[in-house]
C-alpha positions in Angstrom: 41.1 -23.2 1.6 39.4 -20.8 -0.8 40.6 -17.2 -0.7 37.6 -14.9 -0.3 39.5 -11.8 -1.5 36.6 -9.5 -1.8 35.2 -10.4 1.6 38.7 -9.8 3.0 38.8 -6.4 1.3 35.3 -5.6 2.7 36.4 -6.2 6.3 39.7 -4.3 5.8 37.6 -1.3 4.6 34.8 -1.7 7.3 36.5 -3.2 10.4 33.2 -3.2 12.3 32.0 -5.9 9.9 34.6 -8.4 11.2 31.9 -9.8 13.4 29.9 -10.7 10.2 32.8 -12.5 8.4 31.6 -16.1 9.0 27.9 -15.5 8.0 29.0 -13.5 5.0 31.2 -16.4 3.9 28.3 -18.8 4.6 26.0 -16.7 2.5 28.5 -16.7 -0.4 28.8 -20.5 -0.3 25.0 -20.8 -0.4 24.8 -18.5 -3.4 27.7 -20.1 -5.2 26.2 -23.6 -4.7 22.8 -22.5 -5.9 24.0 -20.8 -9.1 26.4 -23.6 -9.9 23.5 -26.1 -9.8 21.3 -23.9 -12.0 19.4 -22.2 -9.3 18.2 -18.6 -9.1 18.1 -15.9 -6.5 14.9 -14.2 -5.3 15.5 -10.9 -3.5 13.0 -8.9 -1.5 12.9 -5.9 0.8 10.8 -2.9 1.7 11.6 0.8 1.1 15.3 1.3 0.9 15.8 -2.4 1.0 13.6 -2.8 -2.1 16.0 -0.4 -3.8 18.8 -2.7 -2.6 17.0 -5.7 -4.1 17.1 -3.9 -7.5 20.7 -3.0 -7.0 21.7 -6.6 -6.3 19.8 -7.8 -9.4 21.6 -5.2 -11.5 25.0 -6.4 -10.3 24.4 -10.0 -11.1 22.3 -10.0 -14.2 25.0 -8.2 -16.2 28.7 -7.3 -15.7 29.6 -5.7 -12.4 33.4 -5.0 -12.7 34.0 -7.5 -15.5 32.9 -7.6 -19.1 31.6 -11.2 -18.8 31.7 -12.2 -22.5 28.9 -14.7 -23.2 29.5 -18.3 -24.2 30.9 -18.7 -27.7 28.6 -21.7 -28.4 25.6 -19.4 -27.7 26.8 -16.8 -30.1 27.4 -19.4 -32.8 23.9 -20.7 -32.4 22.5 -17.2 -32.5 24.4 -16.5 -35.7 22.7 -19.5 -37.3 19.3 -18.1 -36.3 19.9 -14.5 -37.2 23.3 -13.1 -38.3 22.4 -9.4 -37.8 21.3 -10.1 -34.2 24.5 -12.1 -33.6 26.6 -9.3 -35.0 24.9 -6.7 -32.8 25.0 -8.7 -29.6 28.5 -9.9 -30.0 30.6 -7.6 -27.8 27.5 -6.2 -26.1 25.7 -9.1 -24.5 27.2 -10.1 -21.1 27.3 -13.2 -19.0 24.4 -13.3 -16.6 23.2 -15.0 -13.4 19.4 -15.4 -12.7 18.1 -13.0 -10.2 14.6 -11.7 -9.6 13.9 -8.6 -7.5 10.5 -9.3 -6.1 9.7 -5.7 -5.4 9.3 -4.9 -9.1 6.0 -6.8 -9.7 3.7 -3.9 -9.4 0.6 -5.5 -10.9 0.9 -8.6 -8.8 1.7 -6.6 -5.6 -1.2 -4.1 -6.0 -3.5 -7.0 -6.7 -2.3 -8.7 -3.5 -2.9 -5.4 -1.6 -6.3 -4.9 -3.1 -7.7 -8.5 -3.2 -5.9 -10.3 -0.3 -3.4 -8.8 2.1 -0.2 -6.8 1.6 1.8 -9.1 3.8 1.4 -11.9 1.3 2.9 -10.1 -1.6 6.4 -11.6 -1.4 5.3 -15.0 -0.2 3.0 -15.2 -3.3 6.0 -14.7 -5.5 8.2 -17.1 -3.7 5.4 -19.6 -4.1 5.3 -19.0 -7.9 9.0 -18.6 -8.6 10.7 -20.7 -6.0 12.1 -24.2 -6.6 14.2 -26.4 -4.4 17.8 -25.3 -4.7 17.0 -21.6 -5.2 17.9 -19.0 -2.7 15.7 -16.3 -1.1 17.6 -13.2 0.0 15.6 -11.4 2.6 16.5 -7.8 3.4 15.0 -6.3 6.6 16.8 -3.9 8.8 14.7 -5.0 11.8 14.4 -8.7 10.8 10.7 -8.4 11.7 9.0 -7.2 8.5 6.0 -9.4 8.2 6.0 -9.7 4.4 9.6 -10.8 4.5 9.2 -13.2 7.4 6.2 -14.9 5.8 8.2 -15.2 2.5 11.2 -16.7 4.3 9.0 -19.2 6.1 7.4 -20.3 2.8 10.8 -20.4 1.1 11.9 -23.0 3.7 8.8 -25.0 3.2 9.4 -25.1 -0.6 13.0 -26.2 -0.3 14.8 -22.9 -0.8 17.7 -21.7 1.3 17.4 -18.3 2.9 20.1 -15.7 3.3 19.2 -12.6 5.2 20.6 -9.1 5.6 19.5 -7.4 8.8 20.6 -5.5 11.9 19.9 -5.0 15.6 19.3 -8.5 17.0 18.3 -10.1 13.7 14.6 -10.3 14.6 12.4 -13.2 13.6 14.2 -13.6 10.2 17.3 -14.9 12.1 15.6 -18.2 13.0 14.4 -18.7 9.4 17.8 -18.1 7.8 20.5 -20.5 6.7 22.9 -17.6 6.8 22.0 -14.4 8.7 24.2 -11.4 8.3 23.5 -9.0 11.2 25.4 -5.8 10.7 26.3 -4.1 14.0 24.0 -1.1 14.0 20.7 -0.1 15.5 19.4 2.8 13.4 17.7 1.9 10.1 19.8 4.2 7.9 23.0 3.0 9.5 22.1 -0.6 9.0 21.3 0.2 5.3 24.7 2.0 5.0 26.4 -1.3 5.9 24.2 -3.5 3.9 25.4 -2.0 0.6 29.2 -2.9 1.0 28.2 -6.3 2.2 26.1 -7.2 -0.8 28.7 -5.5 -3.1 31.3 -7.8 -1.7 29.1 -10.9 -2.2 28.4 -9.9 -5.8 32.0 -9.3 -6.5 33.0 -12.6 -5.1 30.3 -14.4 -7.1 31.3 -12.6 -10.3 35.0 -13.6 -9.7 34.0 -17.2 -9.3 31.7 -17.6 -12.3 33.4 -15.2 -14.7 37.1 -15.5 -13.8 38.3 -14.2 -17.2 
């Protein structure tokens, strides 16, 4: 049986999250399988959860607690293309996993707000980016944010798997999720305070798997 060390550490530090252990492990397995198969992660949230989306992308697109040296074959190919670039990037470039924070597309989102309807802004991006085998990570403290729910429903229709981070009773997003992590809090800011250590543990566990050295 696989040792989920970082998830174990998470629960040791935050005992109230013991009730979330199984869905956190399920979420990790979904993410691991997707990245291993060449899939990508799409992340969306509103307000503080939009900031969390950015945070998650930052932890996975570059090194989190590890240096993540890039593939030697890539560096050799780069040297054949441009030696100065290879010399510069060697020792600086880090191994990366493909993540897109959907809250960053300001031109598309403002066009959606102006031309169509603000509640379509994440669904539109899932439609454009999402492919079967990808994962949609939906962050909503209530589980009922309309723009998140519509994006999750579309993700399922397009063959993506959905992982959600929420609170309270899970809301509508619960039924649309392959793994729904419902942290045991009711107040928005308290839910967000527990979301951060959960996604940090997931990112650490993923990094350990894909960049063991």
